[in-house]
C-alpha positions in Angstrom: 66.6 99.0 93.3 67.8 95.4 93.2 64.4 94.1 92.5 63.8 96.7 89.8 67.1 95.9 88.1 66.6 92.2 88.3 63.1 92.5 86.8 64.3 94.7 84.0 67.2 92.4 83.2 65.0 89.3 83.2 62.6 91.0 80.8 65.6 91.5 78.5 66.4 87.8 78.6 69.3 87.8 81.1 69.5 85.0 83.6 69.4 86.3 87.2 71.1 84.8 90.1 69.9 86.7 93.1 72.3 86.4 96.0 70.5 88.6 98.5 69.5 90.4 100.4 65.9 89.2 100.7 64.5 91.3 103.5 64.6 94.9 104.8 66.7 93.9 107.8 70.2 95.5 108.0 72.8 93.3 106.3 76.6 93.6 106.4 77.6 94.4 102.8 80.8 92.2 102.9 78.6 89.2 103.0 76.8 90.1 99.8 80.1 91.1 98.1 81.5 87.6 99.1 78.5 85.8 97.7 78.9 87.6 94.3 82.6 87.2 94.3 82.3 83.5 95.0 79.8 83.2 92.1 82.2 84.9 89.8 85.2 82.8 90.9 83.2 79.5 90.7 82.1 80.3 87.1 78.4 80.5 88.0 78.2 84.0 86.5 80.4 86.1 84.2 79.5 89.4 85.8 77.8 90.6 88.9 76.0 93.7 90.0 75.9 94.7 93.7 73.7 97.5 95.1 74.3 99.2 98.4 74.0 102.7 99.7 77.0 104.2 97.9 78.5 101.3 96.1 81.9 102.0 97.7 81.9 99.4 100.5 80.9 96.5 98.3 83.5 97.5 95.7 86.2 97.4 98.4 85.0 94.1 99.7 84.6 92.4 96.3 88.1 93.5 95.2 89.6 91.4 98.1 88.8 88.2 96.1 91.4 87.1 93.6 90.1 87.4 90.0 87.4 89.9 91.0 87.6 93.4 89.6 84.9 95.6 91.0 84.2 99.3 90.3 81.7 101.8 91.4 79.9 103.1 88.3 77.6 106.1 88.6 77.9 107.3 85.0 77.7 105.8 81.6 81.4 106.4 80.7 82.7 104.5 83.7 80.2 101.7 83.3 81.5 101.1 79.7 85.2 102.0 80.2 85.6 99.9 83.3 84.9 96.8 81.3 86.6 97.9 78.0 89.9 98.9 79.7 89.9 97.2 83.1 88.0 94.0 82.4 85.7 94.8 85.4 83.4 91.9 86.3 81.4 93.4 89.1 79.6 96.7 88.9 78.7 98.4 92.2 75.9 100.9 92.4 74.8 103.2 95.1 71.0 103.3 95.6 71.4 106.5 97.5 73.4 108.0 94.6 71.6 107.0 91.4 67.9 106.7 90.6 66.2 103.7 89.0 66.3 104.9 85.4 70.0 105.7 85.5 70.7 102.4 87.3 69.0 100.5 84.5 71.0 102.3 81.9 74.2 101.8 83.7 73.7 98.0 84.1 72.7 97.7 80.5 75.9 99.6 79.5 78.0 97.5 81.8 76.6 94.2 80.4 76.9 95.3 76.8 80.5 96.3 77.1 83.4 94.0 76.2 87.0 94.0 77.2 89.1 95.5 74.4 92.2 93.2 75.0 94.4 96.0 73.7 98.1 95.5 74.6 98.2 98.4 77.0 95.2 97.1 78.9 96.6 93.6 79.0 99.9 94.9 80.3 98.2 96.9 83.0 96.0 94.0 84.1 99.1 91.8 84.2 100.7 94.3 86.6 97.6 94.2 88.8 97.6 90.4 88.8 101.3 90.4 89.8 100.5 92.7 92.7 97.7 90.5 93.8 99.7 87.3 93.6 102.5 88.8 95.7 100.1 89.2 98.6 98.0 86.0 98.0 101.0 83.7 98.1 102.6 85.0 101.4 
């Protein structure tokens, strides 16, 4: 699925930073989540897409990094709304949950969405940031 998505996005003119995995060997998903989160935090990329079996594990791991907001998106509404309302910057997909055509549509929807910056969403994100900072400054 990763190769299919990367090829499709490259055809659409998106620049791709492939952070792994590059073999069929078993990989620990936190390593991939860390690589994508680091690229987000370093400003190498604005958004990331991570594919694993369900999407859940990489979402949990990616959200451990300050400034990274990851969500599992298996439907078009969530792919759009997660960005518009929650300023999500990492989409997590489950290759055992969605097929290739749906995955392509979800990634395109995610990348086309923009954060609304409505007051209620800014307020809620500020609360999330405050929670995060309480635990990152211990």
